[in-house]
matplotlib code that plots the C-alpha trace (Angstrom):
import matplotlib.pyplot as plt

x = [125.0, 123.5, 124.7, 121.5, 119.6, 118.3, 118.8, 116.3, 117.5, 114.2, 112.0, 108.8, 106.6, 105.1, 108.2, 109.9, 106.6, 106.4, 110.5, 110.1, 106.9, 109.7, 110.7, 108.8, 109.4, 108.6, 105.1, 104.4, 104.6, 102.9, 100.0, 99.6, 100.0, 96.9, 95.2, 95.9, 93.8, 91.0, 91.1, 91.1, 88.8, 86.3, 86.2, 85.9, 83.1, 81.2, 82.1, 80.9, 77.4, 76.9, 77.4, 75.3, 72.2, 72.9, 73.7, 76.3, 78.7, 75.9, 72.6, 74.6, 76.1, 72.6, 70.7, 74.0, 73.3, 77.0, 78.5, 79.7, 83.2, 83.4, 82.0, 85.1, 87.9, 86.3, 86.2, 89.2, 92.4, 94.8, 94.0, 94.3, 90.9, 88.9, 85.5, 83.8, 81.7, 78.6, 78.9, 79.9, 76.8, 74.8, 76.2, 75.1, 72.1, 71.7, 72.8, 70.3, 72.8, 74.0, 77.2, 79.4, 82.7, 84.8, 87.8, 89.4, 91.6, 95.3, 95.3, 99.0, 100.1, 102.7, 104.6]
y = [-28.1, -31.1, -34.3, -36.1, -33.6, -34.5, -32.6, -32.1, -31.6, -32.8, -30.7, -30.5, -31.7, -34.3, -35.9, -35.2, -36.7, -39.6, -40.2, -39.7, -42.4, -45.3, -44.8, -46.6, -43.9, -41.3, -42.9, -43.8, -40.5, -38.9, -41.2, -40.3, -36.7, -37.2, -39.0, -36.3, -33.7, -35.8, -36.5, -32.6, -31.9, -34.4, -32.8, -29.7, -30.7, -32.4, -28.9, -26.7, -28.9, -29.0, -25.6, -24.1, -26.3, -24.7, -28.1, -29.1, -32.3, -33.8, -33.2, -34.0, -37.4, -38.2, -37.9, -39.9, -42.6, -42.3, -40.8, -37.3, -37.9, -39.6, -36.7, -35.1, -37.1, -36.8, -33.3, -32.6, -31.9, -33.2, -36.9, -39.2, -40.4, -41.9, -43.5, -46.1, -45.9, -47.0, -43.6, -41.3, -42.4, -42.3, -38.7, -37.1, -38.6, -36.6, -33.7, -34.0, -35.0, -37.7, -39.7, -39.9, -41.8, -41.7, -43.1, -40.4, -41.7, -39.6, -37.5, -39.2, -42.7, -42.7, -45.7]
z = [0.0, 2.7, 0.7, 1.8, -0.1, -3.5, -6.8, -9.7, -13.4, -14.6, -16.6, -14.4, -11.4, -12.9, -13.7, -10.1, -8.6, -11.1, -9.8, -6.6, -6.0, -7.0, -4.1, -1.2, 2.2, -0.2, -1.8, 2.0, 3.3, 0.1, 1.3, 4.8, 4.1, 1.3, 4.3, 7.0, 4.3, 4.0, 7.5, 7.4, 5.1, 6.6, 10.3, 8.6, 6.9, 9.7, 11.7, 9.7, 9.1, 12.1, 13.4, 10.7, 12.4, 15.4, 16.9, 19.6, 19.4, 21.8, 19.7, 17.0, 18.7, 19.9, 16.2, 15.1, 17.6, 18.4, 21.5, 21.9, 22.1, 18.5, 17.1, 19.3, 17.9, 14.4, 14.7, 16.5, 14.2, 16.0, 16.3, 13.3, 14.3, 11.0, 11.9, 9.8, 6.8, 9.0, 11.5, 8.5, 7.5, 10.3, 10.9, 7.1, 7.8, 11.1, 9.6, 6.5, 3.3, 2.2, 2.1, -0.8, -1.5, -4.6, -6.0, -8.3, -11.2, -10.6, -14.0, -14.3, -13.4, -11.0, -11.5]

ax = plt.figure().add_subplot(projection="3d")
ax.plot(x, y, z, "-o")
ax.set_aspect("equal")
plt.show()
């Protein structure tokens, strides 16, 4: 058995996660993973909306008053680039949509 590997004897995932969230290193890794999932969802939503409208990255960027490179970086899942809220709002408008951002409370509080 790997001496660095943790074992958990608790009763559930929620308890395990609550315990692990006390570790700052784990908490940071958890947050980074969540940010990557948000980036992926954002990239996929923009790409899907753009393609559904038959727009190229260049055409979308022109409508949104940004550059094709910005649209490419947003859609590229291999970059960590996240645009400003202003750019996201312009892209949404250019796609005939509106931008919604929400803070969703956790079902459980991790302390």
